[in-house]
mmJSON file of the N, C-alpha and C atoms, coordinates in Angstrom:
{"data_MODEL":{"atom_site":{
"group_PDB":["ATOM","ATOM","ATOM","ATOM","ATOM","ATOM","ATOM","ATOM","ATOM","ATOM","ATOM","ATOM","ATOM","ATOM","ATOM","ATOM","ATOM","ATOM","ATOM","ATOM","ATOM","ATOM","ATOM","ATOM","ATOM","ATOM","ATOM","ATOM","ATOM","ATOM","ATOM","ATOM","ATOM","ATOM","ATOM","ATOM","ATOM","ATOM","ATOM","ATOM","ATOM","ATOM","ATOM","ATOM","ATOM","ATOM","ATOM","ATOM","ATOM","ATOM","ATOM","ATOM","ATOM","ATOM","ATOM","ATOM","ATOM","ATOM","ATOM","ATOM","ATOM","ATOM","ATOM","ATOM","ATOM","ATOM","ATOM","ATOM","ATOM","ATOM","ATOM","ATOM","ATOM","ATOM","ATOM","ATOM","ATOM","ATOM","ATOM","ATOM","ATOM","ATOM","ATOM","ATOM","ATOM","ATOM","ATOM","ATOM","ATOM","ATOM","ATOM","ATOM","ATOM","ATOM","ATOM","ATOM","ATOM","ATOM","ATOM","ATOM","ATOM","ATOM","ATOM","ATOM","ATOM","ATOM","ATOM","ATOM","ATOM","ATOM","ATOM","ATOM","ATOM","ATOM","ATOM","ATOM","ATOM","ATOM","ATOM","ATOM","ATOM","ATOM","ATOM","ATOM","ATOM","ATOM"],
"id":[1,2,3,4,5,6,7,8,9,10,11,12,13,14,15,16,17,18,19,20,21,22,23,24,25,26,27,28,29,30,31,32,33,34,35,36,37,38,39,40,41,42,43,44,45,46,47,48,49,50,51,52,53,54,55,56,57,58,59,60,61,62,63,64,65,66,67,68,69,70,71,72,73,74,75,76,77,78,79,80,81,82,83,84,85,86,87,88,89,90,91,92,93,94,95,96,97,98,99,100,101,102,103,104,105,106,107,108,109,110,111,112,113,114,115,116,117,118,119,120,121,122,123,124,125,126],
"type_symbol":["N","C","C","N","C","C","N","C","C","N","C","C","N","C","C","N","C","C","N","C","C","N","C","C","N","C","C","N","C","C","N","C","C","N","C","C","N","C","C","N","C","C","N","C","C","N","C","C","N","C","C","N","C","C","N","C","C","N","C","C","N","C","C","N","C","C","N","C","C","N","C","C","N","C","C","N","C","C","N","C","C","N","C","C","N","C","C","N","C","C","N","C","C","N","C","C","N","C","C","N","C","C","N","C","C","N","C","C","N","C","C","N","C","C","N","C","C","N","C","C","N","C","C","N","C","C"],
"label_atom_id":["N","CA","C","N","CA","C","N","CA","C","N","CA","C","N","CA","C","N","CA","C","N","CA","C","N","CA","C","N","CA","C","N","CA","C","N","CA","C","N","CA","C","N","CA","C","N","CA","C","N","CA","C","N","CA","C","N","CA","C","N","CA","C","N","CA","C","N","CA","C","N","CA","C","N","CA","C","N","CA","C","N","CA","C","N","CA","C","N","CA","C","N","CA","C","N","CA","C","N","CA","C","N","CA","C","N","CA","C","N","CA","C","N","CA","C","N","CA","C","N","CA","C","N","CA","C","N","CA","C","N","CA","C","N","CA","C","N","CA","C","N","CA","C","N","CA","C"],
"label_alt_id":[null,null,null,null,null,null,null,null,null,null,null,null,null,null,null,null,null,null,null,null,null,null,null,null,null,null,null,null,null,null,null,null,null,null,null,null,null,null,null,null,null,null,null,null,null,null,null,null,null,null,null,null,null,null,null,null,null,null,null,null,null,null,null,null,null,null,null,null,null,null,null,null,null,null,null,null,null,null,null,null,null,null,null,null,null,null,null,null,null,null,null,null,null,null,null,null,null,null,null,null,null,null,null,null,null,null,null,null,null,null,null,null,null,null,null,null,null,null,null,null,null,null,null,null,null,null],
"label_comp_id":["MET","MET","MET","PHE","PHE","PHE","CYS","CYS","CYS","PRO","PRO","PRO","LYS","LYS","LYS","CYS","CYS","CYS","GLY","GLY","GLY","GLN","GLN","GLN","GLN","GLN","GLN","ASN","ASN","ASN","LEU","LEU","LEU","GLU","GLU","GLU","ASN","ASN","ASN","ASN","ASN","ASN","PHE","PHE","PHE","ARG","ARG","ARG","CYS","CYS","CYS","THR","THR","THR","ARG","ARG","ARG","CYS","CYS","CYS","GLY","GLY","GLY","PHE","PHE","PHE","VAL","VAL","VAL","LEU","LEU","LEU","HIS","HIS","HIS","ASP","ASP","ASP","PRO","PRO","PRO","ALA","ALA","ALA","GLN","GLN","GLN","PRO","PRO","PRO","GLN","GLN","GLN","TYR","TYR","TYR","VAL","VAL","VAL","VAL","VAL","VAL","THR","THR","THR","ASP","ASP","ASP","ASP","ASP","ASP","ASN","ASN","ASN","THR","THR","THR","LEU","LEU","LEU","ALA","ALA","ALA","GLY","GLY","GLY"],
"label_asym_id":["A","A","A","A","A","A","A","A","A","A","A","A","A","A","A","A","A","A","A","A","A","A","A","A","A","A","A","A","A","A","A","A","A","A","A","A","A","A","A","A","A","A","A","A","A","A","A","A","A","A","A","A","A","A","A","A","A","A","A","A","A","A","A","A","A","A","A","A","A","A","A","A","A","A","A","A","A","A","A","A","A","A","A","A","A","A","A","A","A","A","A","A","A","A","A","A","A","A","A","A","A","A","A","A","A","A","A","A","A","A","A","A","A","A","A","A","A","A","A","A","A","A","A","A","A","A"],
"label_entity_id":["1","1","1","1","1","1","1","1","1","1","1","1","1","1","1","1","1","1","1","1","1","1","1","1","1","1","1","1","1","1","1","1","1","1","1","1","1","1","1","1","1","1","1","1","1","1","1","1","1","1","1","1","1","1","1","1","1","1","1","1","1","1","1","1","1","1","1","1","1","1","1","1","1","1","1","1","1","1","1","1","1","1","1","1","1","1","1","1","1","1","1","1","1","1","1","1","1","1","1","1","1","1","1","1","1","1","1","1","1","1","1","1","1","1","1","1","1","1","1","1","1","1","1","1","1","1"],
"label_seq_id":[1,1,1,2,2,2,3,3,3,4,4,4,5,5,5,6,6,6,7,7,7,8,8,8,9,9,9,10,10,10,11,11,11,12,12,12,13,13,13,14,14,14,15,15,15,16,16,16,17,17,17,18,18,18,19,19,19,20,20,20,21,21,21,22,22,22,23,23,23,24,24,24,25,25,25,26,26,26,27,27,27,28,28,28,29,29,29,30,30,30,31,31,31,32,32,32,33,33,33,34,34,34,35,35,35,36,36,36,37,37,37,38,38,38,39,39,39,40,40,40,41,41,41,42,42,42],
"pdbx_PDB_ins_code":[null,null,null,null,null,null,null,null,null,null,null,null,null,null,null,null,null,null,null,null,null,null,null,null,null,null,null,null,null,null,null,null,null,null,null,null,null,null,null,null,null,null,null,null,null,null,null,null,null,null,null,null,null,null,null,null,null,null,null,null,null,null,null,null,null,null,null,null,null,null,null,null,null,null,null,null,null,null,null,null,null,null,null,null,null,null,null,null,null,null,null,null,null,null,null,null,null,null,null,null,null,null,null,null,null,null,null,null,null,null,null,null,null,null,null,null,null,null,null,null,null,null,null,null,null,null],
"Cartn_x":[120.357,120.94,120.187,120.891,120.29,120.072,118.939,118.617,119.568,120.22,121.128,120.399,119.094,118.327,117.794,117.157,116.513,117.099,117.94,118.569,117.777,116.596,115.761,116.455,116.43,116.973,115.972,116.454,115.629,116.24,115.412,115.938,116.816,117.812,118.768,118.089,116.989,116.327,115.211,115.032,114.03,114.477,113.559,113.859,113.788,112.777,112.587,112.604,112.971,112.963,111.532,111.364,110.033,109.527,110.405,109.984,109.744,110.733,110.638,110.446,110.595,110.391,111.598,112.734,113.953,114.358,114.766,115.174,116.536,116.59,117.811,118.702,118.111,118.863,118.423,119.328,118.945,118.05,117.107,116.269,117.117,116.678,117.394,117.344,118.461,118.547,118.162,117.46,117.105,118.357,118.287,119.409,119.229,120.248,120.213,121.332,121.037,122.033,122.248,123.501,123.832,124.129,123.421,123.611,124.646,125.009,126.026,125.652,124.354,123.96,123.713,124.247,124.21,122.798,121.855,120.529,120.409,119.526,119.337,118.222,118.465,117.442,117.305,116.109,116.011,114.734],
"Cartn_y":[-76.88,-75.642,-75.2,-74.536,-74.07,-72.56,-72.114,-70.695,-69.978,-68.904,-68.173,-67.395,-67.199,-66.431,-67.313,-68.456,-69.28,-70.688,-71.105,-72.411,-73.562,-73.284,-74.327,-74.915,-76.256,-76.885,-76.728,-76.311,-76.097,-76.827,-77.093,-77.641,-76.591,-77.028,-76.12,-75.148,-75.569,-74.712,-73.846,-73.858,-72.984,-71.528,-70.67,-69.242,-68.618,-69.032,-68.52,-69.68,-69.37,-70.351,-70.813,-72.117,-72.659,-72.317,-71.933,-71.579,-70.079,-69.259,-67.829,-66.929,-67.472,-66.674,-65.863,-66.035,-65.313,-65.678,-64.69,-64.941,-65.625,-66.841,-67.639,-67.378,-66.958,-66.707,-65.38,-64.699,-63.517,-63.954,-63.103,-63.464,-63.684,-64.594,-64.866,-63.641,-63.339,-62.206,-62.664,-61.82,-62.202,-62.371,-63.312,-63.586,-62.818,-62.117,-61.346,-61.816,-61.799,-62.128,-60.897,-60.47,-59.318,-59.819,-59.278,-59.693,-58.807,-59.136,-58.389,-56.914,-56.618,-55.24,-54.463,-54.99,-54.329,-54.132,-54.97,-54.929,-56.113,-55.997,-57.061,-57.988,-59.258,-60.265,-61.098,-61.24,-61.992,-62.598],
"Cartn_z":[-127.723,-127.247,-126.005,-125.123,-123.883,-123.949,-123.448,-123.416,-122.465,-122.919,-122.031,-120.931,-121.097,-120.104,-118.976,-119.353,-118.318,-118.183,-119.144,-119.052,-119.655,-120.196,-120.8,-122.022,-122.14,-123.337,-124.477,-125.635,-126.817,-127.999,-129.005,-130.245,-130.914,-131.654,-132.284,-133.241,-133.886,-134.876,-134.283,-132.962,-132.34,-132.448,-132.863,-132.932,-131.54,-130.756,-129.394,-128.4,-127.171,-126.095,-125.827,-125.621,-125.364,-123.959,-123.047,-121.69,-121.539,-121.899,-121.58,-122.802,-124.022,-125.222,-125.663,-124.993,-125.364,-126.795,-127.584,-128.963,-128.954,-129.488,-129.472,-130.672,-131.777,-133.018,-133.601,-134.272,-135.03,-136.186,-136.599,-137.741,-138.982,-139.83,-141.077,-141.981,-142.585,-143.5,-144.906,-145.662,-147.031,-147.881,-148.783,-149.676,-150.977,-151.393,-152.635,-153.55,-154.831,-155.845,-156.693,-156.818,-157.636,-159.053,-160.019,-161.41,-162.082,-163.314,-164.045,-164.269,-164.339,-164.574,-163.277,-162.158,-160.852,-160.293,-160.686,-160.086,-159.133,-158.186,-157.223,-157.673,-157.55,-157.823,-156.567,-156.056,-154.808,-154.69],
"occupancy":[1.0,1.0,1.0,1.0,1.0,1.0,1.0,1.0,1.0,1.0,1.0,1.0,1.0,1.0,1.0,1.0,1.0,1.0,1.0,1.0,1.0,1.0,1.0,1.0,1.0,1.0,1.0,1.0,1.0,1.0,1.0,1.0,1.0,1.0,1.0,1.0,1.0,1.0,1.0,1.0,1.0,1.0,1.0,1.0,1.0,1.0,1.0,1.0,1.0,1.0,1.0,1.0,1.0,1.0,1.0,1.0,1.0,1.0,1.0,1.0,1.0,1.0,1.0,1.0,1.0,1.0,1.0,1.0,1.0,1.0,1.0,1.0,1.0,1.0,1.0,1.0,1.0,1.0,1.0,1.0,1.0,1.0,1.0,1.0,1.0,1.0,1.0,1.0,1.0,1.0,1.0,1.0,1.0,1.0,1.0,1.0,1.0,1.0,1.0,1.0,1.0,1.0,1.0,1.0,1.0,1.0,1.0,1.0,1.0,1.0,1.0,1.0,1.0,1.0,1.0,1.0,1.0,1.0,1.0,1.0,1.0,1.0,1.0,1.0,1.0,1.0],
"B_iso_or_equiv":[0.0,0.0,0.0,0.0,0.0,0.0,0.0,0.0,0.0,0.0,0.0,0.0,0.0,0.0,0.0,0.0,0.0,0.0,0.0,0.0,0.0,0.0,0.0,0.0,0.0,0.0,0.0,0.0,0.0,0.0,0.0,0.0,0.0,0.0,0.0,0.0,0.0,0.0,0.0,0.0,0.0,0.0,0.0,0.0,0.0,0.0,0.0,0.0,0.0,0.0,0.0,0.0,0.0,0.0,0.0,0.0,0.0,0.0,0.0,0.0,0.0,0.0,0.0,0.0,0.0,0.0,0.0,0.0,0.0,0.0,0.0,0.0,0.0,0.0,0.0,0.0,0.0,0.0,0.0,0.0,0.0,0.0,0.0,0.0,0.0,0.0,0.0,0.0,0.0,0.0,0.0,0.0,0.0,0.0,0.0,0.0,0.0,0.0,0.0,0.0,0.0,0.0,0.0,0.0,0.0,0.0,0.0,0.0,0.0,0.0,0.0,0.0,0.0,0.0,0.0,0.0,0.0,0.0,0.0,0.0,0.0,0.0,0.0,0.0,0.0,0.0],
"pdbx_formal_charge":[null,null,null,null,null,null,null,null,null,null,null,null,null,null,null,null,null,null,null,null,null,null,null,null,null,null,null,null,null,null,null,null,null,null,null,null,null,null,null,null,null,null,null,null,null,null,null,null,null,null,null,null,null,null,null,null,null,null,null,null,null,null,null,null,null,null,null,null,null,null,null,null,null,null,null,null,null,null,null,null,null,null,null,null,null,null,null,null,null,null,null,null,null,null,null,null,null,null,null,null,null,null,null,null,null,null,null,null,null,null,null,null,null,null,null,null,null,null,null,null,null,null,null,null,null,null],
"auth_seq_id":[1,1,1,2,2,2,3,3,3,4,4,4,5,5,5,6,6,6,7,7,7,8,8,8,9,9,9,10,10,10,11,11,11,12,12,12,13,13,13,14,14,14,15,15,15,16,16,16,17,17,17,18,18,18,19,19,19,20,20,20,21,21,21,22,22,22,23,23,23,24,24,24,25,25,25,26,26,26,27,27,27,28,28,28,29,29,29,30,30,30,31,31,31,32,32,32,33,33,33,34,34,34,35,35,35,36,36,36,37,37,37,38,38,38,39,39,39,40,40,40,41,41,41,42,42,42],
"auth_comp_id":["MET","MET","MET","PHE","PHE","PHE","CYS","CYS","CYS","PRO","PRO","PRO","LYS","LYS","LYS","CYS","CYS","CYS","GLY","GLY","GLY","GLN","GLN","GLN","GLN","GLN","GLN","ASN","ASN","ASN","LEU","LEU","LEU","GLU","GLU","GLU","ASN","ASN","ASN","ASN","ASN","ASN","PHE","PHE","PHE","ARG","ARG","ARG","CYS","CYS","CYS","THR","THR","THR","ARG","ARG","ARG","CYS","CYS","CYS","GLY","GLY","GLY","PHE","PHE","PHE","VAL","VAL","VAL","LEU","LEU","LEU","HIS","HIS","HIS","ASP","ASP","ASP","PRO","PRO","PRO","ALA","ALA","ALA","GLN","GLN","GLN","PRO","PRO","PRO","GLN","GLN","GLN","TYR","TYR","TYR","VAL","VAL","VAL","VAL","VAL","VAL","THR","THR","THR","ASP","ASP","ASP","ASP","ASP","ASP","ASN","ASN","ASN","THR","THR","THR","LEU","LEU","LEU","ALA","ALA","ALA","GLY","GLY","GLY"],
"auth_asym_id":["A","A","A","A","A","A","A","A","A","A","A","A","A","A","A","A","A","A","A","A","A","A","A","A","A","A","A","A","A","A","A","A","A","A","A","A","A","A","A","A","A","A","A","A","A","A","A","A","A","A","A","A","A","A","A","A","A","A","A","A","A","A","A","A","A","A","A","A","A","A","A","A","A","A","A","A","A","A","A","A","A","A","A","A","A","A","A","A","A","A","A","A","A","A","A","A","A","A","A","A","A","A","A","A","A","A","A","A","A","A","A","A","A","A","A","A","A","A","A","A","A","A","A","A","A","A"],
"auth_atom_id":["N","CA","C","N","CA","C","N","CA","C","N","CA","C","N","CA","C","N","CA","C","N","CA","C","N","CA","C","N","CA","C","N","CA","C","N","CA","C","N","CA","C","N","CA","C","N","CA","C","N","CA","C","N","CA","C","N","CA","C","N","CA","C","N","CA","C","N","CA","C","N","CA","C","N","CA","C","N","CA","C","N","CA","C","N","CA","C","N","CA","C","N","CA","C","N","CA","C","N","CA","C","N","CA","C","N","CA","C","N","CA","C","N","CA","C","N","CA","C","N","CA","C","N","CA","C","N","CA","C","N","CA","C","N","CA","C","N","CA","C","N","CA","C","N","CA","C"],
"pdbx_PDB_model_num":[1,1,1,1,1,1,1,1,1,1,1,1,1,1,1,1,1,1,1,1,1,1,1,1,1,1,1,1,1,1,1,1,1,1,1,1,1,1,1,1,1,1,1,1,1,1,1,1,1,1,1,1,1,1,1,1,1,1,1,1,1,1,1,1,1,1,1,1,1,1,1,1,1,1,1,1,1,1,1,1,1,1,1,1,1,1,1,1,1,1,1,1,1,1,1,1,1,1,1,1,1,1,1,1,1,1,1,1,1,1,1,1,1,1,1,1,1,1,1,1,1,1,1,1,1,1]
}}}
């Protein structure tokens, strides 16, 4: 993938650009499982 800010080619799983530090992906959101009793387990 290419950085939209500086054009540097980065690996697809890079969070930030290796040249300029631009954030390439939004941070991963925590995964939650809703149980039958409406409580969160994660």
